C-alpha positions in Angstrom: 82.0 -98.8 68.8 80.4 -95.5 67.9 80.0 -96.6 64.3 78.3 -99.8 65.3 76.0 -97.8 67.6 75.2 -95.4 64.7 74.5 -98.4 62.4 72.2 -100.0 64.9 70.3 -96.8 65.5 70.0 -96.3 61.8 68.8 -99.9 61.2 66.3 -99.5 64.0 64.8 -96.3 62.4 64.6 -98.0 59.0 63.0 -101.0 60.5 60.5 -98.8 62.4 59.4 -97.0 59.2 59.3 -100.2 57.3 57.0 -101.8 59.9 54.7 -98.8 60.0 54.5 -98.8 56.2 53.8 -102.5 56.2 51.2 -102.1 58.9 49.5 -99.3 56.8 49.5 -101.5 53.7 47.9 -104.3 55.5 45.3 -102.1 57.0 44.4 -100.6 53.6 44.3 -104.1 52.0 42.0 -105.3 54.8 39.6 -102.3 54.6 39.5 -102.4 50.8 38.6 -106.0 50.8 35.9 -105.5 53.4 34.3 -102.8 51.3 34.7 -104.8 48.1 33.0 -107.7 49.7 30.0 -105.7 50.6 26.9 -106.7 48.6 26.1 -104.4 45.8 22.7 -102.9 45.0 20.4 -104.1 42.3 20.2 -100.7 40.7 17.7 -101.8 38.1 15.1 -102.2 40.8 15.5 -98.6 42.0 12.6 -96.2 41.0 14.7 -93.6 39.3 11.6 -91.8 38.0 10.9 -91.1 41.7 14.5 -90.1 42.4 14.2 -87.5 39.6 11.5 -85.8 41.7 13.6 -85.9 44.9 16.0 -83.1 45.7 17.7 -82.1 49.0 15.2 -81.1 51.6 17.8 -80.1 54.2 19.8 -77.7 51.9 16.7 -76.5 50.2 15.1 -75.5 53.5 18.2 -73.6 54.6 18.3 -71.6 51.3 14.6 -71.0 51.3 14.7 -69.6 54.8 17.8 -67.5 54.0 16.2 -65.9 51.0 12.8 -65.5 52.7 14.5 -63.4 55.4 15.6 -60.8 52.9 18.5 -60.0 55.2 21.0 -58.4 53.0 23.9 -58.8 55.5 23.2 -62.5 55.8 22.9 -63.0 52.0 26.2 -61.1 51.4 28.0 -63.2 54.1 26.5 -66.4 52.7 27.8 -65.7 49.2 31.2 -64.6 50.7 31.3 -67.9 52.5 30.6 -70.1 49.6 32.8 -68.3 47.1 36.0 -68.3 49.2 38.4 -71.2 48.9 38.8 -71.5 52.7 37.5 -73.4 55.6 36.9 -70.1 57.6 33.3 -68.9 57.8 32.0 -65.4 58.5 30.7 -64.8 62.0 27.6 -63.0 60.7 26.2 -66.1 59.1 22.8 -67.3 60.5 23.0 -69.8 63.2 21.3 -72.6 61.2 23.8 -72.1 58.4 26.7 -72.2 60.8 25.3 -75.4 62.5 25.1 -76.9 58.9 28.8 -76.3 58.3 29.7 -77.5 61.8 28.3 -81.0 60.7 31.4 -81.2 58.5 33.6 -81.5 61.6 32.3 -85.0 61.9 32.9 -87.8 59.4 30.2 -90.5 58.9 30.7 -93.5 61.2 31.5 -95.8 58.2 34.4 -93.6 57.0 37.7 -95.3 57.0 40.8 -93.2 57.6 43.2 -95.7 55.9 41.2 -95.7 52.7 40.9 -91.9 52.8 44.7 -91.6 53.0 45.3 -94.1 50.3 42.7 -92.3 48.1 44.6 -89.1 48.6 47.9 -90.7 47.7 46.3 -92.0 44.5 45.2 -88.5 43.7 48.6 -87.1 44.3 50.1 -89.6 41.9 47.4 -89.3 39.1 45.6 -86.1 39.8 47.0 -84.4 36.6 45.6 -87.2 34.5 42.3 -87.1 36.4 41.9 -83.5 35.3 42.3 -84.6 31.7 39.8 -87.5 32.1 37.3 -85.0 33.8 37.2 -83.0 30.6 37.5 -85.8 28.0 35.1 -88.3 29.7 33.3 -87.2 32.8 31.8 -83.9 31.5 31.0 -85.2 28.0 29.1 -88.2 29.5 27.1 -85.8 31.8 26.2 -83.8 28.6 24.9 -87.0 27.0 22.3 -87.1 29.7 19.7 -84.7 28.1 17.7 -83.8 31.2 20.7 -83.1 33.3 22.3 -81.1 30.5 19.3 -78.9 30.4 19.9 -77.7 34.0 23.5 -76.9 33.1 22.4 -75.0 30.0 19.5 -73.2 31.8 21.8 -71.9 34.5 23.9 -70.2 31.7 27.1 -71.2 33.5 28.6 -73.7 31.0 27.8 -72.0 27.7 29.2 -69.0 25.9 27.7 -65.6 26.5 28.1 -63.0 23.7 31.0 -64.8 22.3 32.9 -65.0 25.6 34.1 -68.2 27.3 34.1 -66.5 30.7 30.9 -68.2 32.0 32.1 -71.6 30.8 35.7 -71.0 32.1 34.3 -70.2 35.5 32.3 -73.4 35.7 35.3 -75.5 34.6 37.5 -73.7 37.1 34.9 -74.4 39.9 34.6 -78.1 39.0 38.4 -78.6 38.7 39.0 -76.6 42.0 36.4 -78.7 43.7 38.2 -81.9 42.9 41.5 -80.5 43.9 40.0 -79.4 47.3 38.3 -82.6 48.0 41.1 -85.0 47.0 44.2 -83.1 48.2 45.8 -84.4 51.4 43.7 -83.3 54.4 40.7 -82.3 52.4 38.5 -85.1 53.8 39.6 -84.6 57.4 37.0 -83.4 59.8 36.4 -79.7 58.9 38.9 -80.0 56.0 38.8 -77.9 52.8 37.3 -80.7 50.8 34.4 -81.3 53.2 33.8 -77.5 53.3 33.8 -77.4 49.5 31.3 -80.3 49.3 29.0 -78.5 51.8 29.3 -75.3 49.8 28.5 -77.0 46.5 25.4 -78.5 48.2 24.2 -75.0 49.1 25.0 -73.8 45.6 22.9 -76.5 44.1 20.1 -75.5 46.5 20.4 -71.8 45.4 20.2 -72.8 41.7 17.1 -74.8 42.4 15.6 -71.9 44.2 16.0 -69.6 41.2 15.0 -72.2 38.6 11.8 -72.9 40.6 11.0 -69.1 40.3 11.1 -69.4 36.5 9.4 -71.8 34.1 11.2 -75.1 34.9 9.3 -78.1 33.5 9.7 -80.7 36.3 7.2 -83.1 34.8 9.4 -83.3 31.6 13.0 -83.0 33.0 12.6 -84.0 36.6 13.3 -81.6 39.4 16.5 -79.6 38.9 19.6 -81.2 40.4 17.7 -84.1 41.6 19.0 -87.2 43.4 19.5 -89.2 40.2 21.4 -86.4 38.5 23.6 -85.8 41.6 24.3 -89.5 41.9 25.2 -89.7 38.2 27.5 -86.7 38.4 29.2 -88.2 41.4 29.8 -91.5 39.6 31.2 -89.6 36.6 33.9 -88.2 38.9 34.6 -91.6 40.6 34.3 -95.0 38.9 34.1 -93.5 35.4 37.3 -91.6 36.0 39.0 -94.9 37.0 37.7 -96.4 33.7 39.1 -93.4 31.8 42.5 -93.7 33.5 42.7 -97.4 32.6 41.9 -96.7 29.0 44.8 -94.3 29.0 47.1 -97.1 30.2 47.3 -96.3 33.9 47.7 -99.4 36.1 45.4 -99.2 39.2 45.3 -101.7 42.0 42.1 -103.0 43.6 43.0 -101.2 46.8 43.5 -97.9 44.9 40.1 -98.3 43.3 38.3 -99.0 46.5 40.1 -96.2 48.2 39.3 -93.6 45.6 35.6 -94.8 45.4 35.4 -94.7 49.2 36.6 -91.0 49.2 33.8 -90.1 46.8 31.2 -91.9 48.8 32.2 -89.6 51.7 32.0 -86.5 49.4 28.5 -87.7 48.2 27.5 -88.0 51.9 28.4 -84.3 52.5 26.8 -83.2 49.2 23.4 -84.5 50.3 22.9 -87.7 48.4 20.5 -90.1 49.9 22.0 -93.2 51.5 20.2 -95.5 49.1 22.1 -94.0 46.1 25.5 -94.2 47.8 27.2 -97.3 46.3 29.0 -99.7 48.7 32.2 -100.3 46.7 33.9 -99.6 43.3 31.9 -102.3 41.4 28.7 -101.1 42.9 29.5 -97.5 41.9 30.4 -98.5 38.4 27.1 -100.4 38.0 25.2 -97.4 39.3 27.0 -95.1 36.9 26.3 -97.3 34.0 22.6 -97.8 35.0 22.0 -94.0 35.3 23.8 -93.4 32.0 21.7 -96.0 30.2 18.5 -94.5 31.7 19.3 -90.9 30.8 21.4 -90.8 27.7 19.6 -89.0 24.9 20.8 -86.5 22.3 19.9 -82.9 22.9 20.8 -79.5 21.4 21.8 -78.4 24.9 24.2 -81.3 25.2 25.7 -80.6 21.8 26.2 -76.9 22.6 27.9 -77.7 25.9 30.2 -80.2 24.2 31.2 -77.7 21.5 32.1 -75.2 24.3 34.1 -77.9 26.1 36.1 -78.7 22.9 36.7 -74.9 22.3 37.8 -74.6 25.9 40.3 -77.5 25.8 41.7 -76.1 22.5 42.0 -72.7 24.1 44.0 -74.2 27.0 46.5 -75.7 24.6 47.4 -72.5 22.8 47.5 -74.7 19.7 44.4 -74.5 17.4 45.3 -77.7 15.6 45.2 -79.8 18.8 41.4 -79.9 18.5 42.0 -82.9 16.2 43.6 -84.8 19.1 40.9 -83.6 21.5 38.1 -84.9 19.3 39.9 -88.2 19.0 40.5 -88.4 22.7 36.9 -87.8 23.5 35.8 -90.5 21.1 38.3 -93.0 22.6 37.1 -92.4 26.2 33.4 -92.2 25.7 32.9 -94.3 22.5 31.7 -93.3 19.1 28.0 -93.8 19.8 28.0 -91.3 22.7 30.4 -88.9 20.8 28.0 -88.8 17.9 25.1 -88.2 20.3 26.7 -85.0 21.7 28.2 -83.8 18.5 31.9 -84.6 18.8 33.3 -84.1 15.3 34.3 -87.2 13.4 38.0 -87.6 12.7 38.8 -88.2 9.0 41.8 -90.0 7.7 43.3 -86.7 6.7 42.9 -85.4 10.3 44.4 -88.7 11.7 47.5 -88.1 9.5 47.6 -84.5 10.8 47.3 -85.8 14.4 50.2 -88.1 13.8 52.3 -85.1 12.8 51.2 -83.1 15.9 52.0 -86.2 18.0 55.6 -86.4 16.6 56.1 -82.8 17.6 54.9 -83.5 21.1 56.8 -86.7 21.6 60.0 -85.7 19.9 60.2 -87.5 16.6 58.4 -90.8 16.8 58.4 -92.1 13.2 55.9 -95.0 13.5 52.8 -95.6 15.6 51.3 -99.0 16.2 47.6 -97.9 16.2 45.5 -94.8 16.9 44.8 -95.4 20.6 48.5 -96.0 21.3 49.1 -92.5 20.1 46.5 -91.1 22.4 47.8 -93.0 25.4 51.3 -91.8 24.7 50.1 -88.2 24.3 47.9 -88.2 27.3 50.6 -87.0 29.8 52.2 -84.3 27.7 48.8 -83.0 26.5 47.6 -82.9 30.1 50.6 -81.0 31.3 49.9 -78.4 28.6 46.2 -78.4 29.5 46.8 -77.9 33.2 49.3 -75.0 32.6 46.8 -73.5 30.3 44.1 -73.7 33.0 46.4 -72.0 35.5 47.4 -69.3 33.0 43.9 -68.5 31.6 41.9 -68.7 34.7 44.3 -66.8 36.9 44.8 -63.8 34.7 41.3 -62.4 35.6 40.5 -61.0 39.0 37.4 -63.1 39.7 38.3 -66.5 38.2 41.0 -68.4 40.0 42.3 -72.0 39.7 44.7 -72.9 42.4 46.8 -76.1 42.5 48.8 -76.4 45.8 52.6 -76.0 45.1 53.3 -79.5 46.3 50.9 -80.9 43.7 52.2 -78.6 41.0 55.6 -80.1 41.6 54.2 -83.7 41.6 52.3 -83.1 38.4 55.0 -81.2 36.6 53.0 -78.0 36.2 53.1 -74.4 37.3 55.7 -71.7 37.0 58.6 -73.6 38.7 58.2 -76.4 36.2 58.2 -74.2 33.1 61.6 -72.6 33.2 
């Protein structure tokens, strides 16, 4: 009788969790369909020339007031607040800055918790590969937009200084850390680390604008620095264009996962100060926006080429294998296309280098003798290269006192990186 009771209780528990899981799956499917069915924008009718002159009045006003006060304590506490990877804020911050951060305790009315959770689960599963796509697709396509690349170059945070990669490493660390913070479980909960990170980046953007405006920035030629179009384009490079890159690397992604991931980045865009009229309604709308902005802004520039060269050097440094640059060059060309690759100065891959890449691939994958075609090699290499790359980021960025890249232990285990996975 006791055994029967135990079996019945066990069956009841299994049924309970099955029903909850099924209920969640149905809720996600329903929410994803509702967002997918929303009408998209006709982005070709948007006056992007005007958007290039629009910045972020709210954040700019806060930063302008903060610097105008010349209060050293407030300035120091402000920098302390935006540099720390934490949700805690110093008590000494000005009241209007604290009120700004308190807005992060409230999600927008349209935010859907089921889609947020599904987007976070998608990141848990594919976050490692997303980091690779960030470097091999998202950032290079940003560099192909000449006007936006000029801002990155002018701030001197993505290029080498006196032969050192420290400034570039710091920016990659900040970008990668931002994505980890926003997309890790709980990051987009009210007051979560991801929302705080988005709010901090918004103020960092305003600070950069403040200093660029004090210099000789040519707004008539380049548009205002970190304007609404550039911010929207960057957001799309981290969202639908990442999905594109993952699919090129052979990752199967459901429609629900696409809508959930896109929805998360819509929320991030909201907290980063994007205007509502450049927040896309769904995944297809976001992809259309990203392509429209890219087509409008792509142009070769010396700054874009220098940033790309630094990126390739950085990715090679992370691998601890100088010859891997051959695969890096080929990977970039696969994900962004030869035309864009030529525009930003990605080196062409010769037949001799393709043969060498095959040899390197055999070493990574343990003795494959024949490969069907070039892109099959890259797809097969994506995961092992990414594991090496992430471990390299952890190693290089964390050996200095001021540059840190932190992946939560749970994600390190899921992605197969970190000390516990290198024994």
